[in-house]
C-alpha positions in Angstrom: 39.6 38.7 0.9 39.0 36.5 3.9 36.7 33.5 4.1 34.8 35.2 6.9 33.7 38.0 4.6 32.9 35.7 1.8 30.8 33.5 4.1 28.1 36.2 3.9 27.9 35.8 0.2 24.2 35.6 -0.9 23.0 32.4 -2.6 23.3 32.5 -6.4 25.7 35.5 -6.2 27.0 36.1 -9.7 30.7 35.4 -9.8 33.3 36.3 -12.4 36.1 34.0 -13.7 37.9 36.5 -15.9 41.5 36.2 -14.6 42.8 38.8 -17.1 40.6 41.5 -15.6 42.5 44.6 -14.4 39.9 45.1 -11.7 40.1 41.6 -10.2 42.2 42.5 -7.2 39.4 44.5 -5.7 36.3 42.9 -7.2 34.0 40.8 -4.9 32.7 38.8 -7.9 36.3 37.7 -8.7 37.1 36.9 -5.1 33.9 34.9 -4.7 34.8 32.9 -7.8 38.2 31.9 -6.5 37.0 31.0 -3.0 33.7 29.2 -3.6 34.1 27.4 -6.9 35.4 24.3 -5.3 32.7 23.6 -2.8 29.5 24.7 -4.6 27.6 22.3 -6.8 26.0 25.0 -8.9 27.2 28.6 -9.5 25.8 31.6 -11.3 28.4 33.4 -13.4 28.7 36.7 -15.2 28.5 36.0 -19.0 32.2 35.9 -20.0 31.3 37.5 -23.4 30.0 40.6 -21.7 33.3 41.2 -19.8 36.0 40.1 -22.3 36.8 43.6 -23.4 36.7 45.3 -19.9 39.6 47.6 -19.3 39.1 50.2 -16.6 35.4 49.9 -15.8 33.0 47.1 -15.7 29.2 47.1 -15.3 29.4 44.0 -13.0 32.2 45.3 -10.8 31.5 45.2 -7.1 34.1 46.7 -4.8 35.4 44.6 -1.9 35.7 47.6 0.3 33.2 47.6 3.3 30.6 50.3 3.1 29.6 52.4 6.2 25.8 52.0 6.7 23.5 53.4 9.4 20.7 51.5 11.2 17.7 53.1 12.9 16.1 56.5 12.7 14.3 56.7 16.0 16.1 59.9 17.0 16.6 61.8 13.7 13.8 64.2 14.5 14.8 64.9 18.1 16.4 68.3 17.4 14.0 69.3 14.7 11.7 72.3 15.6 8.1 71.0 16.0 6.9 73.3 13.2 9.1 71.3 10.7 8.7 67.9 12.3 5.7 66.7 10.3 7.0 68.0 7.0 10.4 66.2 7.5 8.8 63.0 8.8 6.5 62.8 5.8 9.2 63.7 3.4 11.5 60.9 4.6 8.6 58.4 4.9 7.4 59.3 1.4 10.9 58.9 -0.1 11.2 55.3 1.3 7.6 54.3 1.3 5.8 53.2 4.4 7.0 49.6 4.5 10.7 50.4 4.0 10.5 53.4 6.3 9.4 51.2 9.2 11.9 48.5 8.4 14.6 51.2 8.6 13.1 52.7 11.8 13.2 49.3 13.4 16.8 48.6 12.3 15.7 45.7 10.0 17.3 47.3 6.9 20.5 49.4 6.5 20.5 52.9 5.3 23.0 53.0 2.5 25.4 56.0 2.1 23.4 57.4 -0.9 20.2 57.2 1.2 22.0 59.0 4.1 22.9 61.8 1.7 19.3 62.0 0.5 18.0 62.2 4.1 20.6 64.9 4.8 19.5 66.8 1.7 15.8 66.6 2.8 16.8 68.1 6.1 19.0 70.8 4.6 16.4 71.8 2.1 14.1 72.4 5.0 16.6 74.6 6.9 18.1 71.9 9.2 21.8 72.0 8.7 23.0 69.8 11.6 24.2 66.3 10.5 21.6 63.6 10.8 22.5 61.2 13.6 21.3 57.6 13.2 21.0 55.0 16.0 23.9 52.9 14.9 26.7 52.7 12.3 28.5 49.7 11.0 30.5 48.6 8.0 29.2 45.8 5.7 30.0 44.3 2.4 27.8 45.6 -0.4 27.0 42.4 -2.2 
């Protein structure tokens, strides 16, 4: 895990100091504890008593693999027949809520992979089988 990736760590991110954890090699919380513990005055940690018996799964585990997210939905309705446009538009907007929908539309908030699947399902359930195309794609760390 590079310092550059960890430099994006949110303030008060919960770190984990369990060195015996079998998941530590790919866990963001463990990487963050190793990198930042020396230069931070205060830290927030995962309660060690809640993770002392972890073997192959952990409720606090956070993968260090970057996640592919999309930004912007200004063109997702371009190929939709006009008869279905309003239904799809309102279905997507209702799912996210007005505030979040416009943050996504204006590229202020990422569209996570699970949300991309839901949007695709909304389209598919309404007879649109083409893949939804977003304005931009990038990989980010899912803190």
